[in-house]
C-alpha positions, 0 to 999 in steps of 0.5 A: 761427404762427396761420394762421388769418388766411390760411385765413379767404378761401378759406373764403368763396371764390364759387362758380366760376361766380359768380367768372367772371362777376366775372372782367375782362381786363386791359391797356391801353387799346385807344384805335385799337380806341375811335378805330375804334368811334366811326367806325363805328356812329355815322357809319353810321347818319348817314349813312344818316340823312340820305341817306334811308335810315334803316333801312338806315343801322340795319343798316349800324351794327348791323353795325359793332357786331357787327364791334366785338365781334370787333376784337381786338388783332392785326395787320392781315393776321389783323384780315381773316380774324377780322372778315372771315368772320363778317361775310359769315356775317351777310351769309349769314344776314340774306339767308336771315332776311330771305326766310324771313321774307317768305315762310314762316309760323311754324311752318316758319319756326321749323323752318328757324331751327332747323336753322340752329343745328344748322349754325351750332352743329356749324360754331362748333365748329371755331375762333374765326373759325368761332365768331364767324362762327356767331354773327353767321349766327343774329343776323342770322337772327334780326334778318331775319326779326323786323325785317320792313321795306320794303327788299328783303332784298338792299339789307339784305344790302348795308347790313349788308356795307357796315357790317362792311366800314367798319370792316374798312377804318378797322383796315386803314387807320388807325395804331396805337400804336407802328406810327411806330418801324417799317413801318406795316403790320406793327405788330401783328406787330411787336408779337406777335413782340416778346412772344415773345422776352419770354415766353421771358425772363419763362420762363427768370426762372421756371425753378426756381420756383413760376410756371415752368408759368404762364409756359410756359403764357405762351409758348405764348399769346405764340408763339400770338397772334404765328404768328396775327399772321403767317399771317394772309391774303394774295394771295402765297404768300409774303412779299413785302417785306423787313420782313415776311420779317424778321419770319418770321425773327424769329419762327423764330429765337425757336423753339429759344429756346423748345424750350432754354427750356422744356427748362430749365424740365422740369428744374427746376434754377434759372438765372443772371439773366444767360440772360433778359437776351439774349432780352429784347434780342432783344425790345427790336431787335424792337420798335424795330426796331433791331440787338441790340446786344452779348448776353450771354456763354454759360453751356454747363454742361448740354445745355439751356444750350447749346441756349440760347447756340446759339439766341441767337447764331443769332437774333443772326446771323438779325436780322443779315441778316434780309429775305434768304431765305424763312423758313417759320412753324412750321406744318404744311402743309395743303391746303384738301382737309385742312382741310376734312376737318378742319373737317367732322370738328370740325363732326359729332364729338362736340363738334360733335354736342352743341353744335350740338343745344344751340343748335339747341334753345334758338334754335328755341325761342326764336323759337316763343316770340317769335313767340307772345308777338308774335302775342298782342301782349306786345309792344304796338305794337312790330313786330319779336320779334328780341330773343328769339331774338338774346339766346339766341345769345349766351347759348348761347355756352360761348366765354364762360364758364360757363353760369350765368355767361353768364347772370348777366351777360347779365341784369344788364347787360340790366337795367342797360344798358335801365334807363340808356337809359330814364333817357337816352332821356326826356333827349335830343333825338331824333334828335340825343342817340340818334346820340350815344349809338350813337356813345358806345357804339359807341365803347365796344363794344372796351372793354367786351369783357373783360366779358360783363356790361359788353359787354352793358351797352353793347350793349343801350343801342346796339341801343334806340337804333338801333331807336327811330332806325328807328321803334319806341317806348321798349322798354327794360322789353319788352327786360328781360323778353324777356332774362331769358325767353331766359335762363331756356331757355337754363338749361332746354335747357342742364341737359337731358340729351343723347342721346351723352356729356356733356361732347364739346367738352372731350373732343374738344379732349383727344383733339386734344391727345393725337394731336398730343403723341403725333405729337410725340413720334412725330417726336423719338423717330425722331430725324428731322433736320427740325426745322422739322417738329419745331418745327411739331409742337411748336408744334400739340401746345402749342397744342391742350392750350392750347385743351382746357386752356380748354376744360377751366377753363370746363367746371370752372367749370359749376353741379355738374349740368354739371360732373361730366360732365367729371371728371378731364380736368383731370387727363388734360390735366396728364398729356398738357402734362408728356408734351409738356415732357419730349419737348422736353426729349428733342428738346435732349438728343438734339441735344446729345448722340444719346441719352436718359438712363434719367430721360427715358426712364423719366418718357416710359414712367410718362406713356406708362402713366399717360395710358392708365389714365386715357383708354384712349390706346394709347401710339404704336407708336415709344413703346413 
């Protein structure tokens, strides 16, 4: 058979960095987030204008816009940390930038902003929330230093905090679709736990096929999301209501099911379609806040199937008596001191140092260039120089994709957004039309976060409208020029040689994944009866592995000059993934028979030897 038509698309495949720029996250339209966005920036701006404090209204609207970027799907509890921590960091950055801009000349100010970039870049390596906090810290520091006004620093800080706080209040107070089916407070948690059971069913359906690996990764993502949704900040140490305790019990009941499904996928043998019926019925029970109803009859022909049926039975019992007792989430207990130690280790580790240095160079260089251009009157009648360093902060973030992809998206989005604003500014009445434009753009921010170019295209007219309302003339062309200059700065700095080993962020995440995998293996081989600890170690192993996989995928899509520094790391991740999957299969088999088969021990030995050959990692003592 002639297969030439199949091979042609591969020959015309796009470069990875360009394909990433075109990639858009899929999912349902977040109507509730769009409503919150419409009720945030525009109304806050209008309130400031009606009160005769337009500059403070502009700052509050900017704060709501930045908070809207972090307004992602999830639980109300998790949104407190996801929105609140970056807002506090943004307030601090605004205070520091405003005070420094008022007191320091150009050279000391540039040095201060460079040091601030070094610190914020290192902090960003701690995790997603820390990364968002570091971004807002630098963006608001640039705004505070380069957008000087007549209001005092503390007034600006309060206005910014009020703007972000208003969006957070809307997130906590307004209902979301599906919340009527259960307790209003736990709609995000309920959907997240139901998605775990759906992911388990999806993995069982894919067992024995080529999609099993992808479905196992989807299960990891669902478990991570549900755990984050349930483990957000709380006033009380433990779940305080029957509804919340019920959700905790339902999540805990999913863990042995996920373990058994992973073991079945590891075996590579297909299972009957009936195996996925039970998890799907449990998912429906969680989503509708109802009983489980009858579950399929057991099939106990293999250890993993027996584990699946036992876990299904225990889950049904847990659903019936959920709401009673205390259920601890599958997360390792860490005190404040341990959390701080881990954060400091991440910030000052290879990944934090490399990223911090790159952010410092980009942020400091862009601040220096912006002030030089401002002093040379390149800006014409414009009084502010914040756009160039603020743009650089977003461009330098690896969270948003490969470097070349970020630059392309930012340039295209800014050009489109600025030209669109120039046309609208000539037609819309002022200031009423500009307030409407801010409201519409604020509503579109949560939807546009699915693609960086789209996000830029929405934010650009929003900010330009805010600045024009604040008294500046139309600035579309100058903003395009500054954005292209910021792209050039980040491209140059991004390809400069750095002290130490390149690709430190990827290697740091691989080291964390390797340590977690070894800790999980040691625990399983010790045949400890503490299943809660085993599930916690398993969750940590898969979570760190998923984070490493994401970092590797972004690095692999860079231009060859950068991608070569992390060549081979994907192979290490594959071996680690197989090691964690095999450890899970060992745990299930040990529970059933009390001993491992030669296949299990031989594969463990081979995987550990391969890891040692690839990275020089030593096997843990218990596995030797």
